mmCIF file of the N, C-alpha and C atoms, coordinates in Angstrom:
data_MODEL
# 
_entry.id   MODEL 
# 
loop_
_atom_site.group_PDB 
_atom_site.id 
_atom_site.type_symbol 
_atom_site.label_atom_id 
_atom_site.label_alt_id 
_atom_site.label_comp_id 
_atom_site.label_asym_id 
_atom_site.label_entity_id 
_atom_site.label_seq_id 
_atom_site.pdbx_PDB_ins_code 
_atom_site.Cartn_x 
_atom_site.Cartn_y 
_atom_site.Cartn_z 
_atom_site.occupancy 
_atom_site.B_iso_or_equiv 
_atom_site.pdbx_formal_charge 
_atom_site.auth_seq_id 
_atom_site.auth_comp_id 
_atom_site.auth_asym_id 
_atom_site.auth_atom_id 
_atom_site.pdbx_PDB_model_num 
ATOM 1   N N  . UNK A 1 1  ? 10.596 16.283  2.545  1.00 0.00 ? 1  UNK A N  1 
ATOM 2   C CA . UNK A 1 1  ? 9.845  15.165  3.088  1.00 0.00 ? 1  UNK A CA 1 
ATOM 3   C C  . UNK A 1 1  ? 8.550  15.680  3.691  1.00 0.00 ? 1  UNK A C  1 
ATOM 4   N N  . UNK A 1 2  ? 7.588  14.865  3.577  1.00 0.00 ? 2  UNK A N  1 
ATOM 5   C CA . UNK A 1 2  ? 6.297  15.238  4.133  1.00 0.00 ? 2  UNK A CA 1 
ATOM 6   C C  . UNK A 1 2  ? 6.226  14.827  5.597  1.00 0.00 ? 2  UNK A C  1 
ATOM 7   N N  . UNK A 1 3  ? 5.251  15.326  6.273  1.00 0.00 ? 3  UNK A N  1 
ATOM 8   C CA . UNK A 1 3  ? 5.076  15.018  7.683  1.00 0.00 ? 3  UNK A CA 1 
ATOM 9   C C  . UNK A 1 3  ? 4.780  13.542  7.922  1.00 0.00 ? 3  UNK A C  1 
ATOM 10  N N  . UNK A 1 4  ? 4.107  12.934  6.958  1.00 0.00 ? 4  UNK A N  1 
ATOM 11  C CA . UNK A 1 4  ? 3.768  11.517  7.102  1.00 0.00 ? 4  UNK A CA 1 
ATOM 12  C C  . UNK A 1 4  ? 5.024  10.647  6.989  1.00 0.00 ? 4  UNK A C  1 
ATOM 13  N N  . UNK A 1 5  ? 5.930  10.996  6.084  1.00 0.00 ? 5  UNK A N  1 
ATOM 14  C CA . UNK A 1 5  ? 7.170  10.247  5.905  1.00 0.00 ? 5  UNK A CA 1 
ATOM 15  C C  . UNK A 1 5  ? 8.041  10.362  7.148  1.00 0.00 ? 5  UNK A C  1 
ATOM 16  N N  . UNK A 1 6  ? 8.105  11.549  7.708  1.00 0.00 ? 6  UNK A N  1 
ATOM 17  C CA . UNK A 1 6  ? 8.891  11.750  8.927  1.00 0.00 ? 6  UNK A CA 1 
ATOM 18  C C  . UNK A 1 6  ? 8.299  10.939  10.071 1.00 0.00 ? 6  UNK A C  1 
ATOM 19  N N  . UNK A 1 7  ? 6.993  10.893  10.159 1.00 0.00 ? 7  UNK A N  1 
ATOM 20  C CA . UNK A 1 7  ? 6.326  10.129  11.202 1.00 0.00 ? 7  UNK A CA 1 
ATOM 21  C C  . UNK A 1 7  ? 6.603  8.632   11.047 1.00 0.00 ? 7  UNK A C  1 
ATOM 22  N N  . UNK A 1 8  ? 6.550  8.138   9.822  1.00 0.00 ? 8  UNK A N  1 
ATOM 23  C CA . UNK A 1 8  ? 6.815  6.718   9.578  1.00 0.00 ? 8  UNK A CA 1 
ATOM 24  C C  . UNK A 1 8  ? 8.274  6.392   9.885  1.00 0.00 ? 8  UNK A C  1 
ATOM 25  N N  . UNK A 1 9  ? 9.212  7.242   9.470  1.00 0.00 ? 9  UNK A N  1 
ATOM 26  C CA . UNK A 1 9  ? 10.623 7.012   9.764  1.00 0.00 ? 9  UNK A CA 1 
ATOM 27  C C  . UNK A 1 9  ? 10.903 7.066   11.265 1.00 0.00 ? 9  UNK A C  1 
ATOM 28  N N  . UNK A 1 10 ? 10.268 7.982   11.956 1.00 0.00 ? 10 UNK A N  1 
ATOM 29  C CA . UNK A 1 10 ? 10.433 8.072   13.406 1.00 0.00 ? 10 UNK A CA 1 
ATOM 30  C C  . UNK A 1 10 ? 9.901  6.836   14.112 1.00 0.00 ? 10 UNK A C  1 
ATOM 31  N N  . UNK A 1 11 ? 8.755  6.352   13.674 1.00 0.00 ? 11 UNK A N  1 
ATOM 32  C CA . UNK A 1 11 ? 8.174  5.148   14.271 1.00 0.00 ? 11 UNK A CA 1 
ATOM 33  C C  . UNK A 1 11 ? 9.049  3.929   13.989 1.00 0.00 ? 11 UNK A C  1 
ATOM 34  N N  . UNK A 1 12 ? 9.594  3.856   12.776 1.00 0.00 ? 12 UNK A N  1 
ATOM 35  C CA . UNK A 1 12 ? 10.466 2.732   12.431 1.00 0.00 ? 12 UNK A CA 1 
ATOM 36  C C  . UNK A 1 12 ? 11.738 2.759   13.277 1.00 0.00 ? 12 UNK A C  1 
ATOM 37  N N  . UNK A 1 13 ? 12.319 3.928   13.467 1.00 0.00 ? 13 UNK A N  1 
ATOM 38  C CA . UNK A 1 13 ? 13.526 4.037   14.301 1.00 0.00 ? 13 UNK A CA 1 
ATOM 39  C C  . UNK A 1 13 ? 13.217 3.685   15.753 1.00 0.00 ? 13 UNK A C  1 
ATOM 40  N N  . UNK A 1 14 ? 12.083 4.118   16.251 1.00 0.00 ? 14 UNK A N  1 
ATOM 41  C CA . UNK A 1 14 ? 11.690 3.783   17.619 1.00 0.00 ? 14 UNK A CA 1 
ATOM 42  C C  . UNK A 1 14 ? 11.456 2.297   17.789 1.00 0.00 ? 14 UNK A C  1 
ATOM 43  N N  . UNK A 1 15 ? 10.811 1.675   16.804 1.00 0.00 ? 15 UNK A N  1 
ATOM 44  C CA . UNK A 1 15 ? 10.582 0.236   16.865 1.00 0.00 ? 15 UNK A CA 1 
ATOM 45  C C  . UNK A 1 15 ? 11.896 -0.529  16.794 1.00 0.00 ? 15 UNK A C  1 
ATOM 46  N N  . UNK A 1 16 ? 12.811 -0.073  15.951 1.00 0.00 ? 16 UNK A N  1 
ATOM 47  C CA . UNK A 1 16 ? 14.118 -0.711  15.847 1.00 0.00 ? 16 UNK A CA 1 
ATOM 48  C C  . UNK A 1 16 ? 14.886 -0.594  17.164 1.00 0.00 ? 16 UNK A C  1 
ATOM 49  N N  . UNK A 1 17 ? 14.781 0.535   17.832 1.00 0.00 ? 17 UNK A N  1 
ATOM 50  C CA . UNK A 1 17 ? 15.464 0.713   19.117 1.00 0.00 ? 17 UNK A CA 1 
ATOM 51  C C  . UNK A 1 17 ? 14.876 -0.219  20.181 1.00 0.00 ? 17 UNK A C  1 
ATOM 52  N N  . UNK A 1 18 ? 13.566 -0.406  20.170 1.00 0.00 ? 18 UNK A N  1 
ATOM 53  C CA . UNK A 1 18 ? 12.946 -1.304  21.140 1.00 0.00 ? 18 UNK A CA 1 
ATOM 54  C C  . UNK A 1 18 ? 13.306 -2.764  20.864 1.00 0.00 ? 18 UNK A C  1 
ATOM 55  N N  . UNK A 1 19 ? 13.387 -3.143  19.615 1.00 0.00 ? 19 UNK A N  1 
ATOM 56  C CA . UNK A 1 19 ? 13.726 -4.520  19.268 1.00 0.00 ? 19 UNK A CA 1 
ATOM 57  C C  . UNK A 1 19 ? 15.176 -4.809  19.637 1.00 0.00 ? 19 UNK A C  1 
ATOM 58  N N  . UNK A 1 20 ? 16.054 -3.856  19.492 1.00 0.00 ? 20 UNK A N  1 
ATOM 59  C CA . UNK A 1 20 ? 17.475 -4.052  19.792 1.00 0.00 ? 20 UNK A CA 1 
ATOM 60  C C  . UNK A 1 20 ? 17.720 -4.199  21.293 1.00 0.00 ? 20 UNK A C  1 
ATOM 61  N N  . UNK A 1 21 ? 16.812 -3.738  22.112 1.00 0.00 ? 21 UNK A N  1 
ATOM 62  C CA . UNK A 1 21 ? 17.013 -3.783  23.560 1.00 0.00 ? 21 UNK A CA 1 
ATOM 63  C C  . UNK A 1 21 ? 16.401 -5.023  24.214 1.00 0.00 ? 21 UNK A C  1 
ATOM 64  N N  . UNK A 1 22 ? 15.774 -5.893  23.448 1.00 0.00 ? 22 UNK A N  1 
ATOM 65  C CA . UNK A 1 22 ? 15.160 -7.069  24.057 1.00 0.00 ? 22 UNK A CA 1 
ATOM 66  C C  . UNK A 1 22 ? 16.213 -8.110  24.395 1.00 0.00 ? 22 UNK A C  1 
ATOM 67  N N  . UNK A 1 23 ? 15.901 -8.964  25.345 1.00 0.00 ? 23 UNK A N  1 
ATOM 68  C CA . UNK A 1 23 ? 16.818 -10.008 25.781 1.00 0.00 ? 23 UNK A CA 1 
ATOM 69  C C  . UNK A 1 23 ? 16.285 -11.357 25.323 1.00 0.00 ? 23 UNK A C  1 
ATOM 70  N N  . UNK A 1 24 ? 17.188 -12.210 24.873 1.00 0.00 ? 24 UNK A N  1 
ATOM 71  C CA . UNK A 1 24 ? 16.789 -13.541 24.446 1.00 0.00 ? 24 UNK A CA 1 
ATOM 72  C C  . UNK A 1 24 ? 16.376 -14.360 25.667 1.00 0.00 ? 24 UNK A C  1 
ATOM 73  N N  . UNK A 1 25 ? 15.375 -15.216 25.554 1.00 0.00 ? 25 UNK A N  1 
ATOM 74  C CA . UNK A 1 25 ? 14.972 -16.046 26.698 1.00 0.00 ? 25 UNK A CA 1 
ATOM 75  C C  . UNK A 1 25 ? 16.058 -17.052 27.049 1.00 0.00 ? 25 UNK A C  1 
ATOM 76  N N  . UNK A 1 26 ? 16.302 -17.219 28.320 1.00 0.00 ? 26 UNK A N  1 
ATOM 77  C CA . UNK A 1 26 ? 17.326 -18.135 28.812 1.00 0.00 ? 26 UNK A CA 1 
ATOM 78  C C  . UNK A 1 26 ? 16.627 -19.368 29.375 1.00 0.00 ? 26 UNK A C  1 
ATOM 79  N N  . UNK A 1 27 ? 16.364 -20.307 28.491 1.00 0.00 ? 27 UNK A N  1 
ATOM 80  C CA . UNK A 1 27 ? 15.604 -21.486 28.889 1.00 0.00 ? 27 UNK A CA 1 
ATOM 81  C C  . UNK A 1 27 ? 16.487 -22.601 29.415 1.00 0.00 ? 27 UNK A C  1 
ATOM 82  N N  . UNK A 1 28 ? 17.795 -22.543 29.163 1.00 0.00 ? 28 UNK A N  1 
ATOM 83  C CA . UNK A 1 28 ? 18.681 -23.600 29.634 1.00 0.00 ? 28 UNK A CA 1 
ATOM 84  C C  . UNK A 1 28 ? 18.458 -24.898 28.886 1.00 0.00 ? 28 UNK A C  1 
ATOM 85  N N  . UNK A 1 29 ? 18.264 -24.822 27.584 1.00 0.00 ? 29 UNK A N  1 
ATOM 86  C CA . UNK A 1 29 ? 17.970 -25.996 26.787 1.00 0.00 ? 29 UNK A CA 1 
ATOM 87  C C  . UNK A 1 29 ? 19.081 -27.023 26.749 1.00 0.00 ? 29 UNK A C  1 
ATOM 88  N N  . UNK A 1 30 ? 20.338 -26.625 26.920 1.00 0.00 ? 30 UNK A N  1 
ATOM 89  C CA . UNK A 1 30 ? 21.430 -27.575 26.818 1.00 0.00 ? 30 UNK A CA 1 
ATOM 90  C C  . UNK A 1 30 ? 21.846 -28.179 28.139 1.00 0.00 ? 30 UNK A C  1 
ATOM 91  N N  . UNK A 1 31 ? 21.208 -27.820 29.219 1.00 0.00 ? 31 UNK A N  1 
ATOM 92  C CA . UNK A 1 31 ? 21.606 -28.303 30.540 1.00 0.00 ? 31 UNK A CA 1 
ATOM 93  C C  . UNK A 1 31 ? 20.854 -29.589 30.860 1.00 0.00 ? 31 UNK A C  1 
ATOM 94  N N  . UNK A 1 32 ? 21.601 -30.637 31.222 1.00 0.00 ? 32 UNK A N  1 
ATOM 95  C CA . UNK A 1 32 ? 20.984 -31.901 31.624 1.00 0.00 ? 32 UNK A CA 1 
ATOM 96  C C  . UNK A 1 32 ? 21.239 -32.103 33.107 1.00 0.00 ? 32 UNK A C  1 
ATOM 97  N N  . UNK A 1 33 ? 20.218 -31.954 33.898 1.00 0.00 ? 33 UNK A N  1 
ATOM 98  C CA . UNK A 1 33 ? 20.355 -32.076 35.342 1.00 0.00 ? 33 UNK A CA 1 
ATOM 99  C C  . UNK A 1 33 ? 20.288 -33.538 35.778 1.00 0.00 ? 33 UNK A C  1 
ATOM 100 N N  . UNK A 1 34 ? 19.652 -34.387 34.980 1.00 0.00 ? 34 UNK A N  1 
ATOM 101 C CA . UNK A 1 34 ? 19.462 -35.771 35.387 1.00 0.00 ? 34 UNK A CA 1 
ATOM 102 C C  . UNK A 1 34 ? 20.708 -36.633 35.213 1.00 0.00 ? 34 UNK A C  1 
ATOM 103 N N  . UNK A 1 35 ? 21.722 -36.143 34.526 1.00 0.00 ? 35 UNK A N  1 
ATOM 104 C CA . UNK A 1 35 ? 22.935 -36.929 34.305 1.00 0.00 ? 35 UNK A CA 1 
ATOM 105 C C  . UNK A 1 35 ? 23.947 -36.644 35.417 1.00 0.00 ? 35 UNK A C  1 
ATOM 106 N N  . UNK A 1 36 ? 24.668 -37.657 35.877 1.00 0.00 ? 36 UNK A N  1 
ATOM 107 C CA . UNK A 1 36 ? 25.699 -37.419 36.898 1.00 0.00 ? 36 UNK A CA 1 
ATOM 108 C C  . UNK A 1 36 ? 26.864 -36.618 36.303 1.00 0.00 ? 36 UNK A C  1 
ATOM 109 N N  . UNK A 1 37 ? 27.586 -35.851 37.115 1.00 0.00 ? 37 UNK A N  1 
ATOM 110 C CA . UNK A 1 37 ? 28.646 -34.997 36.576 1.00 0.00 ? 37 UNK A CA 1 
ATOM 111 C C  . UNK A 1 37 ? 29.773 -35.778 35.915 1.00 0.00 ? 37 UNK A C  1 
ATOM 112 N N  . UNK A 1 38 ? 30.040 -36.995 36.362 1.00 0.00 ? 38 UNK A N  1 
ATOM 113 C CA . UNK A 1 38 ? 31.133 -37.758 35.781 1.00 0.00 ? 38 UNK A CA 1 
ATOM 114 C C  . UNK A 1 38 ? 30.756 -38.373 34.433 1.00 0.00 ? 38 UNK A C  1 
ATOM 115 N N  . UNK A 1 39 ? 29.507 -38.197 33.997 1.00 0.00 ? 39 UNK A N  1 
ATOM 116 C CA . UNK A 1 39 ? 29.088 -38.727 32.705 1.00 0.00 ? 39 UNK A CA 1 
ATOM 117 C C  . UNK A 1 39 ? 29.677 -37.920 31.556 1.00 0.00 ? 39 UNK A C  1 
ATOM 118 N N  . UNK A 1 40 ? 30.169 -36.715 31.833 1.00 0.00 ? 40 UNK A N  1 
ATOM 119 C CA . UNK A 1 40 ? 30.781 -35.893 30.800 1.00 0.00 ? 40 UNK A CA 1 
ATOM 120 C C  . UNK A 1 40 ? 29.772 -34.996 30.116 1.00 0.00 ? 40 UNK A C  1 
ATOM 121 N N  . UNK A 1 41 ? 30.285 -34.101 29.296 1.00 0.00 ? 41 UNK A N  1 
ATOM 122 C CA . UNK A 1 41 ? 29.444 -33.149 28.596 1.00 0.00 ? 41 UNK A CA 1 
ATOM 123 C C  . UNK A 1 41 ? 29.442 -33.362 27.094 1.00 0.00 ? 41 UNK A C  1 
ATOM 124 N N  . UNK A 1 42 ? 30.296 -34.224 26.603 1.00 0.00 ? 42 UNK A N  1 
ATOM 125 C CA . UNK A 1 42 ? 30.412 -34.407 25.165 1.00 0.00 ? 42 UNK A CA 1 
ATOM 126 C C  . UNK A 1 42 ? 31.368 -33.404 24.542 1.00 0.00 ? 42 UNK A C  1 
ATOM 127 N N  . UNK A 1 43 ? 32.032 -32.624 25.353 1.00 0.00 ? 43 UNK A N  1 
ATOM 128 C CA . UNK A 1 43 ? 32.969 -31.610 24.879 1.00 0.00 ? 43 UNK A CA 1 
ATOM 129 C C  . UNK A 1 43 ? 34.364 -32.208 24.736 1.00 0.00 ? 43 UNK A C  1 
ATOM 130 N N  . UNK A 1 44 ? 35.158 -31.627 23.868 1.00 0.00 ? 44 UNK A N  1 
ATOM 131 C CA . UNK A 1 44 ? 36.540 -32.066 23.691 1.00 0.00 ? 44 UNK A CA 1 
ATOM 132 C C  . UNK A 1 44 ? 37.474 -31.469 24.737 1.00 0.00 ? 44 UNK A C  1 
ATOM 133 N N  . UNK A 1 45 ? 36.983 -30.555 25.546 1.00 0.00 ? 45 UNK A N  1 
ATOM 134 C CA . UNK A 1 45 ? 37.815 -29.867 26.526 1.00 0.00 ? 45 UNK A CA 1 
ATOM 135 C C  . UNK A 1 45 ? 37.755 -30.600 27.864 1.00 0.00 ? 45 UNK A C  1 
ATOM 136 N N  . UNK A 1 46 ? 38.389 -31.746 27.933 1.00 0.00 ? 46 UNK A N  1 
ATOM 137 C CA . UNK A 1 46 ? 38.440 -32.527 29.155 1.00 0.00 ? 46 UNK A CA 1 
ATOM 138 C C  . UNK A 1 46 ? 39.893 -32.806 29.506 1.00 0.00 ? 46 UNK A C  1 
ATOM 139 N N  . UNK A 1 47 ? 40.095 -33.292 30.706 1.00 0.00 ? 47 UNK A N  1 
ATOM 140 C CA . UNK A 1 47 ? 41.437 -33.652 31.164 1.00 0.00 ? 47 UNK A CA 1 
ATOM 141 C C  . UNK A 1 47 ? 41.976 -34.793 30.302 1.00 0.00 ? 47 UNK A C  1 
ATOM 142 N N  . UNK A 1 48 ? 43.212 -34.685 29.800 1.00 0.00 ? 48 UNK A N  1 
ATOM 143 C CA . UNK A 1 48 ? 43.763 -35.781 28.986 1.00 0.00 ? 48 UNK A CA 1 
ATOM 144 C C  . UNK A 1 48 ? 43.803 -37.092 29.776 1.00 0.00 ? 48 UNK A C  1 
ATOM 145 N N  . UNK A 1 49 ? 43.345 -38.153 29.147 1.00 0.00 ? 49 UNK A N  1 
ATOM 146 C CA . UNK A 1 49 ? 43.340 -39.460 29.785 1.00 0.00 ? 49 UNK A CA 1 
ATOM 147 C C  . UNK A 1 49 ? 42.049 -39.802 30.499 1.00 0.00 ? 49 UNK A C  1 
ATOM 148 N N  . UNK A 1 50 ? 41.180 -38.836 30.734 1.00 0.00 ? 50 UNK A N  1 
ATOM 149 C CA . UNK A 1 50 ? 39.921 -39.111 31.421 1.00 0.00 ? 50 UNK A CA 1 
ATOM 150 C C  . UNK A 1 50 ? 38.869 -39.511 30.398 1.00 0.00 ? 50 UNK A C  1 
ATOM 151 N N  . UNK A 1 51 ? 38.109 -40.534 30.711 1.00 0.00 ? 51 UNK A N  1 
ATOM 152 C CA . UNK A 1 51 ? 37.033 -41.002 29.845 1.00 0.00 ? 51 UNK A CA 1 
ATOM 153 C C  . UNK A 1 51 ? 35.692 -40.676 30.490 1.00 0.00 ? 51 UNK A C  1 
ATOM 154 N N  . UNK A 1 52 ? 34.741 -40.273 29.681 1.00 0.00 ? 52 UNK A N  1 
ATOM 155 C CA . UNK A 1 52 ? 33.400 -39.969 30.191 1.00 0.00 ? 52 UNK A CA 1 
ATOM 156 C C  . UNK A 1 52 ? 32.792 -41.212 30.812 1.00 0.00 ? 52 UNK A C  1 
ATOM 157 N N  . UNK A 1 53 ? 32.237 -41.074 32.007 1.00 0.00 ? 53 UNK A N  1 
ATOM 158 C CA . UNK A 1 53 ? 31.628 -42.179 32.720 1.00 0.00 ? 53 UNK A CA 1 
ATOM 159 C C  . UNK A 1 53 ? 32.542 -42.828 33.744 1.00 0.00 ? 53 UNK A C  1 
ATOM 160 N N  . UNK A 1 54 ? 33.795 -42.385 33.832 1.00 0.00 ? 54 UNK A N  1 
ATOM 161 C CA . UNK A 1 54 ? 34.769 -42.943 34.779 1.00 0.00 ? 54 UNK A CA 1 
ATOM 162 C C  . UNK A 1 54 ? 34.612 -42.231 36.121 1.00 0.00 ? 54 UNK A C  1 
ATOM 163 N N  . UNK A 1 55 ? 33.772 -42.796 36.996 1.00 0.00 ? 55 UNK A N  1 
ATOM 164 C CA . UNK A 1 55 ? 33.460 -42.152 38.279 1.00 0.00 ? 55 UNK A CA 1 
ATOM 165 C C  . UNK A 1 55 ? 34.685 -42.093 39.187 1.00 0.00 ? 55 UNK A C  1 
ATOM 166 N N  . UNK A 1 56 ? 35.473 -43.160 39.238 1.00 0.00 ? 56 UNK A N  1 
ATOM 167 C CA . UNK A 1 56 ? 36.656 -43.175 40.107 1.00 0.00 ? 56 UNK A CA 1 
ATOM 168 C C  . UNK A 1 56 ? 37.687 -42.148 39.640 1.00 0.00 ? 56 UNK A C  1 
ATOM 169 N N  . UNK A 1 57 ? 37.892 -42.051 38.349 1.00 0.00 ? 57 UNK A N  1 
ATOM 170 C CA . UNK A 1 57 ? 38.825 -41.054 37.819 1.00 0.00 ? 57 UNK A CA 1 
ATOM 171 C C  . UNK A 1 57 ? 38.346 -39.631 38.066 1.00 0.00 ? 57 UNK A C  1 
ATOM 172 N N  . UNK A 1 58 ? 37.026 -39.431 37.980 1.00 0.00 ? 58 UNK A N  1 
ATOM 173 C CA . UNK A 1 58 ? 36.435 -38.121 38.242 1.00 0.00 ? 58 UNK A CA 1 
ATOM 174 C C  . UNK A 1 58 ? 36.679 -37.713 39.696 1.00 0.00 ? 58 UNK A C  1 
ATOM 175 N N  . UNK A 1 59 ? 36.420 -38.626 40.622 1.00 0.00 ? 59 UNK A N  1 
ATOM 176 C CA . UNK A 1 59 ? 36.616 -38.325 42.039 1.00 0.00 ? 59 UNK A CA 1 
ATOM 177 C C  . UNK A 1 59 ? 38.090 -38.098 42.362 1.00 0.00 ? 59 UNK A C  1 
ATOM 178 N N  . UNK A 1 60 ? 38.967 -38.880 41.749 1.00 0.00 ? 60 UNK A N  1 
ATOM 179 C CA . UNK A 1 60 ? 40.403 -38.708 41.964 1.00 0.00 ? 60 UNK A CA 1 
ATOM 180 C C  . UNK A 1 60 ? 40.863 -37.339 41.462 1.00 0.00 ? 60 UNK A C  1 
ATOM 181 N N  . UNK A 1 61 ? 40.363 -36.910 40.323 1.00 0.00 ? 61 UNK A N  1 
ATOM 182 C CA . UNK A 1 61 ? 40.731 -35.602 39.788 1.00 0.00 ? 61 UNK A CA 1 
ATOM 183 C C  . UNK A 1 61 ? 40.225 -34.473 40.686 1.00 0.00 ? 61 UNK A C  1 
ATOM 184 N N  . UNK A 1 62 ? 39.020 -34.618 41.225 1.00 0.00 ? 62 UNK A N  1 
ATOM 185 C CA . UNK A 1 62 ? 38.482 -33.599 42.128 1.00 0.00 ? 62 UNK A CA 1 
ATOM 186 C C  . UNK A 1 62 ? 39.310 -33.497 43.411 1.00 0.00 ? 62 UNK A C  1 
ATOM 187 N N  . UNK A 1 63 ? 39.730 -34.646 43.944 1.00 0.00 ? 63 UNK A N  1 
ATOM 188 C CA . UNK A 1 63 ? 40.555 -34.635 45.158 1.00 0.00 ? 63 UNK A CA 1 
ATOM 189 C C  . UNK A 1 63 ? 41.904 -33.979 44.891 1.00 0.00 ? 63 UNK A C  1 
ATOM 190 N N  . UNK A 1 64 ? 42.505 -34.296 43.761 1.00 0.00 ? 64 UNK A N  1 
ATOM 191 C CA . UNK A 1 64 ? 43.801 -33.700 43.421 1.00 0.00 ? 64 UNK A CA 1 
ATOM 192 C C  . UNK A 1 64 ? 43.666 -32.198 43.195 1.00 0.00 ? 64 UNK A C  1 
ATOM 193 N N  . UNK A 1 65 ? 42.600 -31.785 42.536 1.00 0.00 ? 65 UNK A N  1 
ATOM 194 C CA . UNK A 1 65 ? 42.389 -30.352 42.301 1.00 0.00 ? 65 UNK A CA 1 
ATOM 195 C C  . UNK A 1 65 ? 42.167 -29.610 43.610 1.00 0.00 ? 65 UNK A C  1 
ATOM 196 N N  . UNK A 1 66 ? 41.429 -30.233 44.520 1.00 0.00 ? 66 UNK A N  1 
ATOM 197 C CA . UNK A 1 66 ? 41.182 -29.605 45.812 1.00 0.00 ? 66 UNK A CA 1 
ATOM 198 C C  . UNK A 1 66 ? 42.462 -29.512 46.633 1.00 0.00 ? 66 UNK A C  1 
ATOM 199 N N  . UNK A 1 67 ? 43.266 -30.555 46.599 1.00 0.00 ? 67 UNK A N  1 
ATOM 200 C CA . UNK A 1 67 ? 44.466 -30.592 47.430 1.00 0.00 ? 67 UNK A CA 1 
ATOM 201 C C  . UNK A 1 67 ? 45.567 -29.676 46.901 1.00 0.00 ? 67 UNK A C  1 
ATOM 202 N N  . UNK A 1 68 ? 45.802 -29.707 45.594 1.00 0.00 ? 68 UNK A N  1 
ATOM 203 C CA . UNK A 1 68 ? 46.959 -28.996 45.050 1.00 0.00 ? 68 UNK A CA 1 
ATOM 204 C C  . UNK A 1 68 ? 46.607 -27.708 44.323 1.00 0.00 ? 68 UNK A C  1 
ATOM 205 N N  . UNK A 1 69 ? 45.453 -27.629 43.723 1.00 0.00 ? 69 UNK A N  1 
ATOM 206 C CA . UNK A 1 69 ? 45.137 -26.460 42.929 1.00 0.00 ? 69 UNK A CA 1 
ATOM 207 C C  . UNK A 1 69 ? 44.371 -25.385 43.654 1.00 0.00 ? 69 UNK A C  1 
ATOM 208 N N  . UNK A 1 70 ? 43.504 -25.755 44.573 1.00 0.00 ? 70 UNK A N  1 
ATOM 209 C CA . UNK A 1 70 ? 42.637 -24.771 45.209 1.00 0.00 ? 70 UNK A CA 1 
ATOM 210 C C  . UNK A 1 70 ? 42.897 -24.622 46.701 1.00 0.00 ? 70 UNK A C  1 
ATOM 211 N N  . UNK A 1 71 ? 43.929 -25.234 47.210 1.00 0.00 ? 71 UNK A N  1 
ATOM 212 C CA . UNK A 1 71 ? 44.256 -25.147 48.621 1.00 0.00 ? 71 UNK A CA 1 
ATOM 213 C C  . UNK A 1 71 ? 45.376 -24.133 48.798 1.00 0.00 ? 71 UNK A C  1 
ATOM 214 N N  . UNK A 1 72 ? 45.083 -22.990 49.350 1.00 0.00 ? 72 UNK A N  1 
ATOM 215 C CA . UNK A 1 72 ? 46.074 -21.927 49.500 1.00 0.00 ? 72 UNK A CA 1 
ATOM 216 C C  . UNK A 1 72 ? 47.181 -22.297 50.467 1.00 0.00 ? 72 UNK A C  1 
ATOM 217 N N  . UNK A 1 73 ? 46.899 -23.172 51.421 1.00 0.00 ? 73 UNK A N  1 
ATOM 218 C CA . UNK A 1 73 ? 47.921 -23.550 52.390 1.00 0.00 ? 73 UNK A CA 1 
ATOM 219 C C  . UNK A 1 73 ? 49.038 -24.348 51.743 1.00 0.00 ? 73 UNK A C  1 
ATOM 220 N N  . UNK A 1 74 ? 48.727 -25.154 50.743 1.00 0.00 ? 74 UNK A N  1 
ATOM 221 C CA . UNK A 1 74 ? 49.776 -25.919 50.059 1.00 0.00 ? 74 UNK A CA 1 
ATOM 222 C C  . UNK A 1 74 ? 50.472 -25.098 48.987 1.00 0.00 ? 74 UNK A C  1 
ATOM 223 N N  . UNK A 1 75 ? 49.885 -24.016 48.548 1.00 0.00 ? 75 UNK A N  1 
ATOM 224 C CA . UNK A 1 75 ? 50.472 -23.202 47.486 1.00 0.00 ? 75 UNK A CA 1 
ATOM 225 C C  . UNK A 1 75 ? 51.426 -22.135 48.026 1.00 0.00 ? 75 UNK A C  1 
ATOM 226 N N  . UNK A 1 76 ? 51.266 -21.742 49.267 1.00 0.00 ? 76 UNK A N  1 
ATOM 227 C CA . UNK A 1 76 ? 52.121 -20.697 49.831 1.00 0.00 ? 76 UNK A CA 1 
ATOM 228 C C  . UNK A 1 76 ? 53.244 -21.314 50.642 1.00 0.00 ? 76 UNK A C  1 
ATOM 229 N N  . UNK A 1 77 ? 54.357 -20.629 50.670 1.00 0.00 ? 77 UNK A N  1 
ATOM 230 C CA . UNK A 1 77 ? 55.475 -21.088 51.481 1.00 0.00 ? 77 UNK A CA 1 
ATOM 231 C C  . UNK A 1 77 ? 55.579 -20.198 52.711 1.00 0.00 ? 77 UNK A C  1 
ATOM 232 N N  . UNK A 1 78 ? 55.984 -20.783 53.794 1.00 0.00 ? 78 UNK A N  1 
ATOM 233 C CA . UNK A 1 78 ? 56.075 -19.993 55.045 1.00 0.00 ? 78 UNK A CA 1 
ATOM 234 C C  . UNK A 1 78 ? 57.495 -19.710 55.381 1.00 0.00 ? 78 UNK A C  1 
# 
């Protein structure tokens, strides 16, 4: 190999290494801040029986989760 070929291959490898280390921009394109949380996300991963837009059901689920799921005092026995 000639010196020019080695130089071109070295530059190509260096450029490839720099391109591989870049980070994709995080613009948050899918986030809707203007919608209320009980409006839903359009995802299939929701609580069975809950309908998007049901504010009372959303609040009831949050209260139940706070009381029984995330309250350590109710989860431990003395």
